[in-house]
Backbone as CSV, one residue per row, in Angstrom:
resi,resn,N_x,N_y,N_z,CA_x,CA_y,CA_z,C_x,C_y,C_z
1,MET,19.461,-51.594,-49.210,20.424,-52.314,-49.216,19.656,-53.489,-48.512
2,GLU,19.716,-54.836,-49.544,19.155,-55.879,-49.010,18.852,-56.531,-47.022
3,PRO,18.109,-57.146,-47.749,17.947,-57.484,-45.917,18.860,-58.453,-45.113
4,LYS,18.952,-59.521,-46.084,20.896,-60.134,-46.081,21.859,-59.751,-45.784
5,LYS,21.983,-58.483,-46.504,23.257,-57.805,-46.310,22.888,-56.828,-45.549
6,LYS,22.118,-56.487,-44.548,21.468,-56.066,-43.786,22.882,-56.822,-42.386
7,LYS,21.962,-57.809,-42.310,22.098,-58.786,-41.281,23.592,-58.983,-41.061
8,GLU,24.491,-58.808,-42.513,25.605,-59.300,-42.519,26.448,-58.253,-41.768
9,PHE,26.352,-56.947,-42.691,26.874,-56.309,-41.894,26.728,-55.579,-40.052
10,ALA,24.845,-56.043,-39.676,25.456,-56.104,-38.439,26.265,-57.095,-37.706
11,LYS,26.173,-57.977,-38.131,27.058,-59.096,-37.410,28.430,-58.219,-37.726
12,LEU,28.850,-57.783,-38.931,30.797,-57.241,-39.463,30.407,-56.310,-38.264
13,ARG,29.692,-55.642,-37.801,30.263,-54.224,-37.363,29.704,-54.895,-35.669
14,ILE,28.963,-56.065,-35.520,28.983,-56.051,-33.393,30.122,-56.706,-33.122
15,LYS,30.581,-57.629,-34.839,31.957,-58.502,-34.327,33.465,-57.272,-34.529
16,LEU,33.150,-55.870,-35.285,34.114,-54.900,-34.694,33.967,-54.748,-33.319
17,ALA,32.899,-54.399,-32.519,32.663,-53.352,-31.334,33.498,-54.520,-30.846
18,LYS,32.970,-55.966,-30.030,33.835,-56.586,-29.723,34.848,-56.945,-29.291
19,ASP,35.744,-56.582,-30.794,37.032,-57.070,-30.347,38.062,-55.615,-30.445
20,LYS,37.127,-54.062,-30.551,37.803,-52.644,-29.810,37.777,-52.773,-28.603
21,LEU,36.641,-53.555,-28.149,36.083,-54.188,-26.753,37.079,-54.799,-25.451
22,GLU,37.660,-55.923,-26.519,38.838,-56.678,-26.670,40.025,-55.876,-25.994
23,SER,40.583,-55.057,-26.772,41.804,-54.137,-27.494,41.509,-52.873,-26.108
24,ALA,40.050,-52.415,-25.410,39.886,-51.863,-24.897,40.526,-52.405,-23.100
25,GLN,40.133,-53.661,-22.811,40.349,-54.718,-21.733,41.545,-54.433,-21.337
26,ILE,42.235,-55.453,-23.139,44.091,-55.525,-22.572,44.291,-53.923,-22.683
27,LEU,43.870,-53.264,-23.421,44.855,-51.985,-22.747,44.833,-51.573,-21.341
28,PHE,43.204,-51.684,-20.744,43.686,-51.058,-19.662,44.166,-51.768,-18.546
29,LYS,43.963,-53.488,-18.990,44.864,-54.013,-18.123,46.473,-53.463,-18.471
30,ALA,47.028,-53.242,-19.617,48.521,-52.557,-19.740,48.726,-51.496,-19.311
31,GLY,47.535,-50.600,-18.169,48.022,-49.232,-17.785,47.592,-48.560,-19.106
32,LYS,47.496,-48.518,-20.021,47.028,-47.479,-21.341,45.938,-46.910,-21.192
33,TYR,45.773,-45.956,-20.675,44.504,-45.490,-19.649,43.644,-44.781,-21.623
34,ARG,45.053,-43.962,-21.761,44.265,-42.891,-23.084,43.541,-44.148,-24.197
35,ASP,44.114,-45.128,-24.152,43.884,-45.581,-25.582,43.014,-46.809,-25.163
36,ALA,42.441,-47.303,-24.308,41.792,-47.831,-23.478,40.358,-46.932,-23.417
37,VAL,40.495,-45.571,-23.103,38.962,-44.856,-23.473,38.827,-45.096,-24.635
38,SER,40.167,-44.855,-25.471,39.981,-44.656,-27.468,38.373,-45.770,-27.520
39,ARG,39.816,-46.730,-27.237,39.008,-48.194,-28.346,37.973,-48.578,-27.095
40,ALA,37.720,-47.876,-26.036,36.547,-48.420,-25.615,34.936,-48.061,-26.223
41,TYR,35.309,-46.376,-26.659,34.574,-45.279,-27.271,34.513,-46.439,-28.695
42,TYR,35.000,-46.508,-29.376,35.024,-47.222,-31.069,34.788,-48.585,-30.947
43,ALA,34.341,-49.143,-29.800,33.516,-50.310,-29.598,31.914,-49.930,-29.158
44,MET,31.485,-48.796,-29.120,30.160,-48.301,-28.649,30.170,-48.112,-30.141
45,PHE,31.179,-47.077,-30.909,30.564,-46.564,-31.530,30.523,-47.744,-33.190
46,TYR,30.860,-49.152,-32.822,30.219,-49.999,-33.765,29.036,-50.645,-33.555
47,ALA,28.742,-50.722,-32.061,27.867,-51.364,-31.626,26.046,-50.689,-32.286
48,ALA,26.725,-48.847,-32.365,25.433,-48.209,-32.218,25.264,-48.463,-33.649
49,LYS,26.110,-48.536,-34.431,26.395,-48.832,-36.244,25.645,-50.274,-36.542
50,ALA,25.917,-50.923,-35.538,25.013,-52.200,-36.389,23.743,-52.119,-35.678
51,VAL,23.023,-51.207,-35.114,22.022,-51.178,-34.877,21.156,-50.561,-36.183
52,LEU,22.295,-49.684,-35.728,21.497,-48.347,-37.080,21.711,-48.770,-38.637
53,ILE,22.470,-49.911,-38.989,22.146,-50.390,-40.640,20.565,-50.920,-40.562
54,PHE,19.299,-51.129,-40.192,18.148,-51.897,-40.075,17.176,-50.199,-39.966
55,LYS,17.681,-48.952,-39.964,16.930,-48.054,-40.056,17.673,-47.501,-41.843
56,LYS,17.120,-45.827,-42.502,17.409,-45.539,-43.691,18.240,-44.924,-43.831
57,GLU,19.081,-44.763,-42.948,19.973,-43.554,-42.746,21.162,-43.824,-42.536
58,GLU,22.328,-43.403,-43.112,23.873,-44.072,-42.656,24.860,-43.100,-42.044
59,PRO,24.854,-43.240,-40.907,25.683,-42.331,-40.413,27.330,-41.550,-40.639
60,LYS,26.738,-40.114,-41.151,28.582,-39.680,-41.513,29.306,-39.996,-40.621
61,THR,29.007,-38.931,-39.318,29.874,-38.738,-38.247,29.483,-38.867,-36.858
62,HIS,30.788,-38.583,-36.427,30.005,-39.042,-34.969,29.494,-39.008,-34.412
63,GLN,28.718,-37.824,-34.568,28.348,-36.495,-34.118,26.283,-37.274,-34.448
64,GLY,26.823,-38.193,-35.534,25.571,-37.958,-35.971,24.968,-39.621,-35.732
65,ILE,26.155,-40.331,-35.510,25.940,-41.761,-35.173,25.134,-41.566,-33.447
66,GLY,25.226,-40.371,-32.929,24.434,-40.293,-31.605,23.715,-39.689,-31.537
67,LEU,23.193,-38.750,-32.546,21.653,-38.188,-32.924,20.970,-39.315,-33.509
68,LEU,21.015,-39.707,-34.325,20.220,-41.124,-34.853,20.258,-41.643,-34.268
69,TRP,20.933,-42.871,-33.772,21.027,-43.597,-32.368,19.677,-43.558,-31.675
70,ARG,20.108,-42.033,-30.634,19.094,-41.137,-30.012,17.679,-41.411,-30.781
71,LYS,17.708,-40.806,-31.934,15.914,-40.840,-32.242,15.704,-42.229,-32.498
72,TYR,16.384,-43.322,-33.315,15.943,-44.615,-33.529,15.594,-45.464,-32.068
73,PHE,16.500,-45.034,-31.297,16.344,-46.332,-30.324,16.496,-45.439,-28.578
74,VAL,16.339,-44.243,-28.140,16.151,-43.972,-27.527,14.659,-43.249,-27.294
75,LYS,14.597,-42.477,-28.120,13.353,-41.432,-28.405,12.077,-41.979,-28.323
76,THR,12.602,-43.362,-29.140,11.433,-44.364,-29.254,11.051,-45.172,-27.811
77,GLY,11.716,-45.308,-27.009,12.061,-46.498,-26.507,12.216,-48.022,-26.194
78,ILE,12.812,-47.791,-26.890,13.601,-48.835,-27.656,14.785,-49.232,-26.066
79,VAL,15.595,-48.393,-26.507,16.198,-48.930,-25.138,16.282,-47.424,-23.917
80,ASP,16.864,-47.794,-22.719,17.088,-46.559,-21.522,17.915,-45.390,-22.003
81,LYS,16.979,-44.522,-21.747,17.956,-42.931,-22.167,19.425,-43.052,-21.480
82,ASN,19.548,-44.181,-20.389,20.792,-44.132,-19.788,21.971,-44.557,-20.947
83,TYR,21.576,-45.018,-21.238,22.782,-45.885,-22.742,23.197,-44.665,-23.922
84,SER,22.115,-43.485,-24.232,22.615,-42.826,-24.828,23.602,-41.021,-23.971
85,LYS,23.197,-42.062,-22.452,24.179,-41.079,-21.539,25.584,-41.689,-21.774
86,MET,25.228,-43.083,-20.951,26.770,-43.593,-21.413,27.768,-43.340,-23.209
87,LEU,26.664,-42.969,-23.851,27.513,-43.296,-24.828,28.257,-41.479,-25.527
88,SER,27.335,-40.307,-24.614,27.999,-39.450,-25.273,28.812,-39.039,-24.006
89,VAL,29.038,-39.493,-22.717,30.059,-39.553,-21.506,31.353,-39.674,-22.255
90,VAL,30.876,-41.405,-22.559,32.768,-41.911,-23.134,33.268,-41.542,-24.958
91,GLN,31.997,-40.780,-25.699,32.688,-39.950,-26.376,32.905,-38.914,-26.238
92,GLU,32.767,-38.442,-25.398,33.468,-37.234,-24.861,34.939,-37.248,-24.108
93,ALA,34.820,-38.293,-23.695,36.193,-38.873,-22.655,37.178,-39.578,-23.833
94,ARG,36.490,-39.574,-24.919,37.547,-40.538,-25.857,38.358,-39.356,-27.019
95,THR,37.617,-37.989,-27.354,37.890,-36.438,-27.267,38.777,-36.785,-26.652
96,ASP,38.880,-35.812,-25.150,39.907,-35.588,-24.476,41.545,-36.552,-24.453
97,ALA,40.955,-38.283,-24.659,42.204,-38.670,-24.675,42.926,-38.878,-25.941
98,ASP,42.344,-38.747,-27.003,42.627,-38.658,-28.237,43.030,-37.163,-28.360
99,TYR,42.727,-36.088,-28.168,43.003,-34.763,-28.613,43.189,-33.369,-28.004
100,ARG,42.950,-34.169,-26.088,43.689,-32.867,-25.283,44.271,-33.639,-24.430
101,GLU,45.505,-33.324,-25.267,47.128,-34.012,-24.204,46.746,-33.122,-22.964
102,GLU,46.717,-32.301,-22.646,46.302,-31.125,-21.421,45.940,-32.220,-19.982
103,VAL,44.946,-32.935,-21.264,43.475,-33.530,-19.593,44.210,-35.279,-19.299
104,LYS,44.375,-34.602,-18.112,45.201,-36.303,-17.851,43.295,-37.371,-17.792
105,ILE,44.138,-39.025,-18.142,43.295,-39.803,-18.345,43.525,-41.081,-17.025
106,ASN,43.335,-40.955,-16.361,43.707,-41.771,-15.122,42.737,-43.380,-15.457
107,LYS,43.023,-44.309,-14.412,42.626,-45.774,-14.095,41.366,-45.643,-13.966
108,LYS,40.825,-44.318,-13.303,38.954,-44.351,-12.481,38.961,-44.439,-13.939
109,ASP,38.926,-42.843,-14.849,37.934,-42.838,-15.962,38.587,-43.495,-17.277
110,ALA,39.591,-44.781,-17.276,39.750,-45.627,-18.130,38.922,-46.954,-17.718
111,GLN,38.486,-46.954,-16.387,37.934,-48.343,-16.352,36.233,-47.846,-15.709
112,ASP,36.253,-46.596,-15.964,34.759,-46.078,-16.274,33.783,-45.824,-18.451
113,ALA,35.271,-45.633,-18.241,35.004,-45.898,-19.884,34.825,-47.519,-20.462
114,VAL,35.554,-48.624,-20.002,35.790,-49.629,-20.300,34.426,-50.388,-20.106
115,GLU,33.216,-49.897,-19.055,32.048,-50.722,-18.220,31.779,-50.214,-19.112
116,LYS,30.919,-48.902,-18.987,30.332,-48.160,-19.479,30.206,-48.944,-21.284
117,ALA,31.258,-49.547,-22.092,30.935,-50.070,-23.457,30.817,-51.585,-22.893
118,GLU,31.201,-52.350,-22.078,30.879,-53.472,-21.739,29.600,-53.818,-21.548
119,ILE,28.530,-52.960,-21.097,27.157,-52.815,-21.126,26.292,-52.348,-22.217
120,PHE,27.442,-51.279,-22.805,26.470,-50.776,-24.096,26.470,-52.331,-25.042
121,VAL,27.701,-52.636,-25.503,28.080,-53.239,-26.491,27.171,-54.482,-26.320
122,LYS,27.330,-55.157,-24.533,25.939,-56.324,-24.889,24.520,-56.110,-24.416
123,LYS,24.128,-54.793,-24.797,22.271,-54.618,-24.702,22.530,-53.943,-26.258
124,MET,22.926,-53.417,-27.014,23.462,-53.918,-28.695,23.305,-55.148,-29.629
125,ASP,24.122,-56.034,-29.198,24.157,-56.952,-29.248,22.718,-57.805,-29.243
126,GLU,22.464,-57.564,-28.324,20.701,-58.058,-27.501,19.762,-57.475,-27.810
127,LEU,19.793,-56.680,-28.048,19.119,-56.039,-30.014,19.147,-56.954,-30.924
128,LEU,20.436,-56.783,-31.557,20.476,-57.256,-32.750,19.489,-58.195,-33.142
129,LYS,19.548,-58.865,-32.081,18.874,-60.838,-31.882,17.179,-60.228,-31.806
130,THR,17.388,-59.283,-31.694,15.623,-59.207,-31.524,15.324,-58.056,-33.043
131,ILE,16.210,-57.629,-34.112,15.738,-56.639,-35.037,15.670,-57.642,-36.286
């Protein structure tokens, strides 16, 4: 993919990340904690994909996103490993929220996911400006 197209795709993905983040915030305020967690994860998902577009690999799975993102951005020291932990924690919370009915998702869980997503998306948006 040519550099101009990559930049356009990255902008689209970061916009999607911000849209999902806004949805997560709205859902959190409405007390829809499961859905807030899910949208918070997808905000992080699209933000990670936004920066990954500049690498020569396109992840096909959620696990692949995390693995490739850590490979190119954490292991290389571009971002702190705490961002990797945030992504992993919220991804696991999203899996619980979407697929494990017996798991209770409370206000604190949702707030934590939304806050992590806010930090993560902001960092990926800043990173895009340097690429």
